[in-house]
N, C-alpha and C positions, 0 to 999 in steps of 0.2 A: 296555553300561551297565545294561540291565535284569537281566542275570545277576548283576552285582555287587550290585545292590540286593536281589535275591532272596537272595543268599548272606548279606548283612548282616542281612536280615530274619529268615532262618532261624537265624543265629547268635544274634541277640537273643532269639528265642523259645526256643532251646535253653538260653541262660543263665538265662532266667526260670524254666524248668522244671527246672533242675538242683537238686541237693541241697546246693549250696554254702552257703546261709544256715543250713540245718539242721546241716551239718557244722561250721560255725563255732560255733554254739551248743552242740553236743555236745562239741566240744573244750574249750570254756570250762567246761562242766559237769564234765567229767572232771578238769580241772585243779583246780577248786574242791573236788571230792570227794576227790581225792588229798591236797590240803592239809589238809582236815578229818581224814582218816584219820591223816596224819602227826602232827597236833596231838593227836589222841586217843591215839595210841601214846606220844607223849612224856609226856602227862599220866599215862597208865597206868604207865609206867616210874617216874616221879617218885613216884606214890602207892605203888607197890610197894616202893620204897626206904623211904618214911616210915612206911607202915602195911601191913606184909606180910599180917597176918591178915585185915584188912578187904578187901584186894585179893583174897586167896584166896577169901573168902566170896562176894564179888561175881562172881568168875570162875566159881565153882561154880554160882551161881544163873543166870548167863547161859548156861552150858553146858546146864543142866537145861532152861531155857526153849527153847533151840534144839533140843534133842533132842525135846521134846514137840511143838514146831512141826513138825519134820521127820517125826515119826511120824504126825501128823495129815494131812499133805499127801502122804505116800508113796503110790505107786501100789500097788494090790493085785492 
């Protein structure tokens, strides 16, 4: 009986110290992030159909900002 109690105690301790709660939160965050990216892509497609020149200008500005940010943080 003492061995069963010790096994139960160790299993409970292992469950408390596992990454299961963090894993659940991380999975939910990834789901929410992917939904936001899909929504942004749909908005961008719609805007590109309605206002192609404005979308092109925004895309160029975003690309320029990413390029400057990448150059600043690049390893030398």
